[in-house]
C-alpha positions in Angstrom: -70.8 39.9 7.2 -73.9 41.5 5.6 -72.2 44.9 5.1 -69.3 43.2 3.4 -71.7 41.7 0.9 -73.8 44.9 0.4 -70.4 47.0 0.0 -69.3 44.0 -2.5 -72.8 44.4 -4.6 -72.7 48.4 -4.1 -69.1 48.0 -6.1 -70.1 45.6 -8.8 -73.4 47.7 -9.6 -71.0 51.1 -9.9 -68.6 49.2 -11.8 -71.1 47.9 -14.2 -72.6 51.5 -14.5 -69.2 53.1 -15.2 -68.3 50.7 -18.0 -71.6 51.2 -19.7 -71.3 54.9 -19.4 -67.9 54.8 -20.8 -69.0 52.9 -23.8 -72.0 55.3 -24.5 -69.7 58.1 -24.2 -67.1 57.3 -26.3 -69.4 56.0 -29.3 -70.0 53.0 -31.1 -68.7 52.8 -34.8 -71.0 49.8 -35.4 -74.0 52.1 -36.1 -75.1 55.5 -37.4 -78.0 57.5 -35.6 -80.6 58.7 -37.8 -83.0 61.5 -36.5 -85.9 62.7 -38.7 -88.7 65.2 -38.7 -91.5 64.8 -41.0 -94.1 67.7 -42.3 -96.2 69.1 -44.8 -96.1 73.0 -45.2 -94.8 73.6 -41.5 -97.6 71.2 -40.3 -97.1 68.0 -38.6 -97.9 64.9 -40.4 -99.5 62.2 -38.4 -99.3 58.2 -38.9 -95.8 58.4 -40.7 -94.3 55.0 -41.6 -90.5 55.1 -42.2 -89.1 52.3 -44.3 -85.5 51.4 -44.4 -84.2 49.4 -47.0 -80.6 47.8 -47.2 -80.0 46.8 -50.7 -83.6 47.0 -51.5 -84.8 44.5 -48.7 -86.8 45.9 -45.8 -84.4 46.5 -43.0 -86.4 48.2 -40.7 -90.2 49.8 -40.5 -90.7 52.7 -38.1 -94.3 53.7 -37.1 -94.5 57.3 -36.0 -97.7 57.6 -34.4 -98.3 60.9 -32.3 -95.4 62.8 -33.3 -93.7 63.6 -36.4 -90.2 63.0 -35.0 -88.2 59.7 -35.0 -84.8 58.2 -34.1 -83.1 55.2 -35.1 -79.9 53.3 -35.6 -78.4 52.4 -39.1 -76.0 50.0 -40.0 -72.6 51.0 -41.2 -71.0 50.2 -44.7 -74.1 49.6 -46.7 -76.4 51.4 -49.1 -80.0 52.3 -47.6 -83.0 53.8 -48.9 -85.1 55.7 -46.5 -88.8 56.0 -47.5 -91.3 58.3 -45.6 -95.0 57.4 -46.3 -98.3 58.4 -44.6 -101.9 58.1 -45.5 -103.2 60.5 -48.2 -99.5 61.8 -49.0 -96.7 60.9 -51.6 -93.9 58.6 -50.5 -90.4 60.6 -50.6 -87.0 58.6 -50.5 -83.6 59.4 -50.2 -80.8 57.1 -50.6 -77.8 56.8 -48.0 -74.3 55.4 -48.4 -73.4 54.6 -44.5 -69.6 53.6 -45.8 -67.2 55.3 -43.4 -63.1 55.1 -43.4 -61.8 52.1 -41.5 -59.3 54.4 -39.6 -62.1 56.8 -38.2 -61.8 57.7 -34.5 -64.3 56.7 -32.3 -66.8 59.3 -32.4 -70.7 59.5 -32.3 -72.0 59.2 -36.2 -75.3 60.5 -36.9 -77.2 62.3 -39.5 -80.2 64.7 -38.9 -82.5 65.8 -41.4 -86.3 67.1 -42.0 -88.5 66.4 -45.2 -91.5 67.9 -46.3 -93.8 65.6 -48.2 -96.6 66.4 -50.4 -100.4 65.2 -49.7 -102.1 63.6 -52.7 -104.3 66.8 -52.9 -101.6 69.0 -53.5 -100.2 67.4 -56.3 -103.7 66.0 -58.1 -104.0 66.3 -61.8 -100.3 65.9 -62.7 -98.1 63.0 -63.5 -96.4 62.1 -60.4 -94.1 59.1 -61.1 -91.1 61.4 -60.9 -91.7 61.1 -57.1 -90.2 57.7 -57.3 -86.6 59.2 -57.8 -84.6 60.0 -54.6 -84.8 63.4 -53.3 -81.4 63.3 -51.8 -78.1 61.4 -51.8 -76.5 61.2 -48.5 -72.7 59.9 -47.7 -69.6 60.5 -45.7 -67.8 63.6 -46.3 -64.2 62.5 -45.3 -63.3 66.2 -44.9 -65.7 67.3 -42.6 -65.7 63.6 -40.9 -69.9 63.8 -40.9 -72.7 62.6 -43.3 -73.8 65.2 -45.5 -76.2 65.5 -48.3 -75.2 65.8 -52.0 -76.0 69.5 -52.2 -75.9 69.7 -56.0 -78.5 66.7 -56.5 -80.7 67.7 -53.8 -81.1 71.3 -55.2 -81.7 69.8 -58.6 -84.5 67.4 -57.3 -85.9 70.2 -55.0 -86.4 72.4 -58.1 -87.9 69.4 -60.0 -90.4 68.8 -57.0 -91.4 72.7 -57.0 -91.8 72.6 -60.7 -94.1 69.5 -60.2 -96.0 71.2 -57.4 -96.5 74.4 -59.6 -97.7 72.4 -62.4 -100.5 70.7 -60.0 -101.5 74.0 -58.7 -102.0 75.6 -62.4 -103.7 72.1 -63.3 -106.1 72.5 -60.3 -106.8 76.3 -61.2 -107.6 75.1 -64.7 -109.9 72.4 -63.5 -112.3 74.7 -61.6 -112.3 77.4 -64.4 -109.7 79.6 -63.0 -106.7 81.6 -64.7 
């Protein structure tokens, strides 16, 4: 009798694990996996906080303590703002439209990114109000069936960020009496 109960329990556990594994492998279309790496000039940034806003309301706050990497799941079919902050660094944001076609086949939806944030010291002596604009726009590409950034917008913003950094360096040199 004990062996029958043991076999029954074992069978239930195996069946549960198989069902769980099938769901994980098939992927769920109710969320999007977001992976991020945050750095400053190839250096790790500590004590990063990632704020995720859904239509300007705080949806999730992720504290990245020891590492400069994080992973989270985002809801689909909404507009999100991802804000990267850290002590003594300027915040950087990007906007993500997580809308996907209804007929999308089951697959693992994900978006990986890395982002370089500027320290307050790097951008001293210049007007940094420009940094309030998102550095990138991300949406679902129907042809590729994946999330991608808008390259034209991102490149334009990257040029503007680099120009701001160059202005800051020139202002810092001028403040120190150098040419």
